[in-house]
C-alpha positions in Angstrom: 123.9 134.3 118.9 121.0 131.9 118.4 118.8 134.2 120.1 119.6 137.6 118.2 119.9 135.6 115.0 115.6 134.1 115.4 115.0 137.6 116.4 116.9 139.5 113.2 115.1 136.9 111.3 112.0 137.4 112.6 111.4 141.2 112.5 113.5 141.0 108.8 110.6 138.8 107.8 107.3 139.8 109.0 108.8 143.9 108.3 109.1 142.8 104.8 105.4 141.4 104.8 103.8 144.2 106.4 105.8 146.3 104.0 104.5 144.4 100.8 101.2 144.5 101.9 101.0 148.4 103.1 102.5 149.1 99.5 99.6 146.7 98.0 97.0 148.8 99.9 98.8 151.7 99.0 98.7 151.3 95.1 95.0 150.2 95.1 93.9 152.8 97.1 95.5 155.1 94.4 94.2 153.4 91.8 91.4 153.5 93.0 91.1 157.3 93.7 90.7 156.9 97.5 91.3 158.2 100.7 92.7 155.7 103.5 94.2 155.4 106.7 95.2 152.0 108.0 96.6 151.7 111.8 96.1 150.4 115.5 95.1 152.9 117.8 98.2 155.4 117.3 100.4 153.3 115.1 99.6 154.0 111.5 100.5 151.4 108.8 99.8 153.7 105.9 98.2 156.3 104.5 96.9 157.6 101.3 95.6 161.3 101.0 94.1 163.4 98.2 94.3 166.9 97.4 93.2 168.4 94.1 95.2 165.9 91.6 97.9 165.3 94.0 98.2 161.9 95.7 100.7 161.4 99.1 101.2 158.1 100.4 102.8 157.9 104.1 104.3 154.7 105.8 103.9 155.0 109.6 105.9 153.5 112.3 103.4 151.0 112.7 105.2 148.9 110.4 108.7 149.1 112.5 106.3 148.1 115.5 104.9 144.9 113.1 108.3 143.6 112.5 109.9 143.9 116.3 106.6 142.3 117.5 107.4 139.2 114.7 111.3 139.2 116.1 109.5 138.9 119.6 107.3 135.7 118.4 109.9 134.2 116.5 112.5 134.8 119.5 109.7 132.8 121.6 109.3 130.3 119.0 112.8 129.2 118.8 113.4 129.1 122.4 110.4 126.9 123.0 111.8 124.4 119.7 115.4 124.6 121.9 114.0 123.7 124.8 112.0 121.0 123.8 114.8 119.7 121.5 117.2 119.9 124.8 114.7 117.1 126.2 116.0 114.4 124.3 113.5 111.9 123.1 112.0 108.8 124.7 113.9 106.0 124.7 112.0 102.9 124.0 113.3 99.2 124.9 
């Protein structure tokens, strides 16, 4: 159960931060009147397009992939910490 909690908390944390950063970039692009397309390879995080007087903002699946990567990283860190804690402390006599 601890592994599921670590994965979900890591996914949630990085998903929220990723969404906030993408939203901030989208708002900045809209305010500046520019078009942006931010992504890694085929995964798009955010896209802002201008068509005449209309601005369209699209959040892509890259945010979900970022959240899943955060969950895996948090799970790995929790597993490492748990493994180190199980070994016990060194006794000094």
